[in-house]
C-alpha positions as CSV (number, residue, x, y, z in Angstrom):
1,R,114.0,119.4,67.6
2,A,115.2,120.8,70.9
3,I,116.7,123.9,72.4
4,F,120.2,123.5,73.8
5,T,120.7,125.2,77.1
6,P,124.4,125.6,77.8
7,G,125.7,125.4,81.3
8,C,123.0,123.0,82.5
9,Y,123.6,119.5,83.8
10,L,121.5,116.5,84.9
11,M,121.1,115.9,88.6
12,Q,120.5,112.5,90.3
13,P,118.1,113.5,93.0
14,A,118.7,110.4,95.2
15,A,122.4,111.1,95.1
16,L,121.8,114.7,96.0
17,V,119.7,113.9,99.0
18,R,122.2,111.3,100.2
19,G,125.0,113.8,99.8
20,L,123.2,116.5,101.6
21,G,122.3,114.2,104.5
22,A,126.0,113.1,104.8
23,S,127.4,116.7,104.8
24,L,125.0,118.6,107.1
25,P,126.5,120.7,109.9
26,D,126.8,119.4,113.5
27,N,123.7,121.3,114.7
28,V,121.4,119.4,112.3
29,E,120.3,115.8,113.0
30,V,118.6,113.6,110.4
31,L,116.2,111.0,111.6
32,E,115.4,108.4,109.0
33,E,112.7,105.7,109.1
34,S,111.0,107.8,111.8
35,P,107.6,108.7,110.4
36,I,105.7,111.4,112.3
37,Q,102.3,109.9,113.2
38,R,100.7,112.9,114.8
39,L,101.2,116.7,115.1
40,E,99.5,118.4,118.0
41,K,99.9,121.4,120.4
42,D,100.6,121.1,124.1
43,A,99.3,123.3,126.9
44,G,102.4,125.5,126.7
45,G,101.9,126.3,123.0
46,N,104.7,124.1,121.7
47,W,104.1,121.6,118.9
48,I,104.6,117.9,119.6
49,L,105.7,115.7,116.7
50,Q,104.8,112.2,117.8
51,G,106.8,109.3,116.4
52,K,106.5,105.6,116.9
53,E,109.3,105.5,119.5
54,G,109.5,109.1,120.8
55,L,108.5,112.7,120.3
56,I,109.9,116.1,119.5
57,R,108.7,119.2,121.2
58,T,109.3,122.5,119.4
59,P,107.8,126.0,119.2
60,K,108.1,126.1,115.4
61,V,107.7,123.5,112.7
62,L,108.7,123.8,109.0
63,L,106.9,121.3,106.8
64,G,108.5,120.3,103.5
65,T,105.9,117.6,103.0
66,S,104.5,118.3,99.6
67,I,101.3,116.2,99.0
68,F,101.5,114.8,102.5
69,T,100.9,118.3,104.0
70,Q,97.2,117.5,104.0
71,E,97.9,114.4,106.2
72,F,98.9,116.9,109.0
73,G,95.6,118.6,108.6
74,Y,96.6,121.5,106.4
75,L,95.7,122.4,102.8
76,R,93.1,119.6,102.8
77,N,91.0,119.4,99.7
78,R,93.4,121.7,98.0
79,L,96.2,119.4,96.8
80,L,95.9,116.7,94.1
81,P,98.1,113.6,94.4
82,V,99.4,112.7,90.9
83,M,101.9,110.0,90.0
84,T,104.1,110.1,86.9
85,F,106.2,107.2,85.7
86,A,109.5,106.4,84.1
87,S,111.3,103.3,82.6
88,W,114.9,102.8,81.8
89,T,116.9,100.4,79.7
90,R,119.9,98.3,80.5
91,P,123.2,100.2,79.7
92,L,123.7,100.4,76.0
93,S,126.7,98.8,74.3
94,D,129.3,100.7,72.3
95,E,127.6,99.5,69.1
96,E,124.1,100.6,70.3
97,M,125.5,104.0,71.4
98,A,126.8,104.4,67.9
99,T,123.4,103.9,66.4
100,V,121.9,106.5,68.8
101,G,124.6,109.0,67.7
102,A,124.8,110.9,71.0
103,Q,127.0,111.2,74.0
104,A,126.0,110.1,77.5
105,D,124.5,112.2,80.2
106,W,121.9,114.5,78.6
107,G,118.2,115.2,78.9
108,L,115.3,116.4,76.8
109,T,112.3,118.0,78.7
110,P,109.1,118.5,76.7
111,A,107.7,121.9,76.3
112,D,104.3,120.4,76.8
113,H,104.0,119.1,80.4
114,A,102.1,116.0,79.3
115,G,104.8,115.1,76.7
116,T,107.7,112.7,77.1
117,T,111.0,113.3,78.9
118,V,113.9,111.5,77.4
119,R,117.2,111.1,79.2
120,M,120.5,109.4,78.7
121,T,122.3,108.6,82.0
122,R,126.0,108.6,82.6
123,D,126.1,104.8,82.5
124,R,124.3,104.9,79.1
125,R,120.8,104.0,80.0
126,L,117.9,105.6,78.1
127,I,115.0,106.8,80.2
128,I,111.5,107.4,79.0
129,R,109.2,109.4,81.3
130,N,105.5,110.1,80.6
131,T,102.0,109.0,81.8
132,Y,100.1,110.5,84.7
133,K,97.7,108.9,87.1
134,H,95.5,110.4,89.8
135,V,96.4,108.5,92.9
136,P,94.1,109.4,95.8
137,R,95.5,106.5,97.9
138,Y,99.1,107.4,96.8
139,G,101.1,104.2,96.1
140,R,98.2,102.0,97.0
141,S,96.4,103.3,94.0
142,I,98.8,101.5,91.7
143,N,99.1,97.8,91.1
144,D,101.2,95.4,88.9
145,A,98.7,95.6,86.0
146,T,99.0,99.4,86.0
147,R,102.8,99.3,86.0
148,L,102.7,96.7,83.1
149,K,100.5,99.0,81.0
150,V,102.7,102.0,81.8
151,R,105.8,100.0,80.7
152,E,104.0,99.1,77.4
153,D,103.2,102.8,76.8
154,H,106.8,103.7,77.5
155,H,108.1,101.0,75.1
156,A,105.9,102.5,72.4
157,A,107.4,105.9,73.0
158,F,110.9,104.4,73.0
159,L,110.3,102.6,69.7
160,A,109.0,105.8,68.1
161,R,112.3,107.4,68.8
162,Y,114.8,104.5,68.6
163,P,113.3,101.8,66.4
164,Q,116.9,100.5,65.9
165,L,117.0,99.6,69.6
166,A,113.8,97.4,69.6
167,H,115.9,94.5,71.0
168,V,116.9,96.6,74.1
169,P,114.7,95.8,77.1
170,F,113.6,98.0,80.0
171,T,114.9,96.8,83.3
172,H,112.9,99.0,85.7
173,T,109.6,100.9,85.7
174,W,108.7,103.1,88.6
175,G,106.6,106.1,89.6
176,G,106.5,108.9,92.2
177,V,103.8,111.0,93.8
178,Y,103.8,114.7,93.7
179,A,101.3,117.5,94.4
180,I,99.6,119.8,91.9
181,S,96.7,122.3,92.4
182,R,93.8,123.1,90.1
183,N,95.0,126.7,89.8
184,F,98.7,125.6,89.5
185,T,99.6,127.7,92.5
186,N,102.4,126.9,95.0
187,F,101.9,127.4,98.7
188,F,104.6,129.2,100.7
189,G,104.3,130.7,104.1
190,Q,102.5,130.3,107.5
191,L,99.7,127.7,108.0
192,D,99.2,128.0,111.8
193,D,100.8,129.6,114.8
194,G,104.4,128.3,114.6
195,V,103.7,126.1,111.5
196,F,105.2,127.1,108.2
197,A,105.2,125.2,104.9
198,T,106.3,125.0,101.3
199,A,103.9,122.7,99.4
200,C,102.5,121.9,96.0
201,D,105.5,121.7,93.7
202,N,103.3,121.3,90.6
203,G,105.8,119.0,89.0
204,V,109.1,120.9,89.5
205,G,110.0,119.5,93.0
206,A,113.8,119.7,92.9
207,A,113.9,123.3,91.8
208,W,110.9,124.4,93.9
209,G,112.0,122.5,97.0
210,T,115.5,123.9,96.9
211,I,114.5,127.5,96.4
212,S,111.4,127.6,98.6
213,G,113.0,125.6,101.4
214,T,115.9,128.0,101.7
215,L,113.6,131.0,101.6
216,L,111.1,129.5,104.1
217,A,114.0,129.2,106.6
218,D,114.8,132.8,105.9
219,K,111.2,133.8,106.6
220,V,111.0,131.9,109.9
221,L,114.3,133.5,111.1
222,G,113.0,137.0,110.2
223,A,115.4,137.6,107.3
224,D,114.5,140.0,104.5
225,S,115.5,139.8,100.8
226,Q,114.2,140.6,97.3
227,R,114.0,136.9,96.6
228,L,111.8,136.4,99.6
229,D,109.5,139.2,98.4
230,D,109.4,137.7,95.0
231,I,108.4,134.2,96.1
232,E,105.7,135.6,98.4
233,T,104.4,137.6,95.4
234,V,104.1,134.6,93.0
235,T,102.7,132.1,95.5
236,G,99.3,131.9,97.0
237,M,96.5,129.5,98.1
238,P,95.8,126.4,95.9
239,S,92.2,126.2,94.8
240,R,89.7,124.1,96.8
241,N,88.9,120.8,95.1
242,P,85.3,119.6,94.5
243,P,84.2,116.5,96.5
244,E,84.5,112.9,95.2
245,P,83.4,111.4,92.9
246,F,83.5,114.6,90.9
247,L,87.1,115.3,91.7
248,G,88.4,111.9,90.4
249,L,86.2,112.1,87.3
250,G,87.5,115.6,86.5
251,V,91.2,114.8,87.1
252,R,91.1,111.7,85.0
253,S,89.3,113.5,82.2
254,R,91.8,116.3,82.4
255,I,94.7,113.9,82.2
256,R,93.2,112.1,79.2
257,W,92.6,115.5,77.5
258,A,96.2,116.5,78.1
259,A,97.5,113.2,76.7
260,W,95.4,113.6,73.6
261,N,96.7,117.1,73.0
262,S,100.3,115.9,73.5
263,R,99.9,112.7,71.5
264,S,102.6,113.8,69.0
265,E,105.0,114.1,71.9
266,L,104.2,110.8,73.5
């Protein structure tokens, strides 16, 4: 069962980012493959963003850095790095599409956040997305054995929905890190003199990033709107986390508990 929401469409986030980067106005410059290694203040009160081959000096910094905000010294011990995973099949043939009985380009999002997302891409690949891992070292917390186990779990979820497609292989399995907080609170606003941030998407990064990023720019420029008032009302400070090893034990236990409660959706 599912609720149909008319007027909605699936977005390919990588294509969106590439498109935005290619169509920015002339007064915006995108610097790719230029990681900021240090953020510090100079004697004149300006912020210095130190890169590998140069620096940027500015009076104001807007951080859209999600979980990595803590790597700049802010919101430390308040954000939890979590990775969720997806696998997709090769493109389905006409005969295989007929057994599925659905058109291409749709998505089902579970009402239970620990459940399974199922999507059919425009080129007729089926995507299964579930499974969460606590990744305190980000991508370095995951190895090939973990990815293999995740793919096996995804294949079981795939077969539960499409047993007639048991012969169709997955071609890719991948994951991405995002930030959650123990009190499921997003951060929006000022972190330091001249430093503003939107952080902790709690699993809805595309929607949260689009809305909060736009409104953060409005806030820095001194604009005023009902939407800005609204986002400042519903956001706050993420809860402080307990120290390790208690944090890791608690997060892993909470993930297992959520998976057990959502077992009919996996």
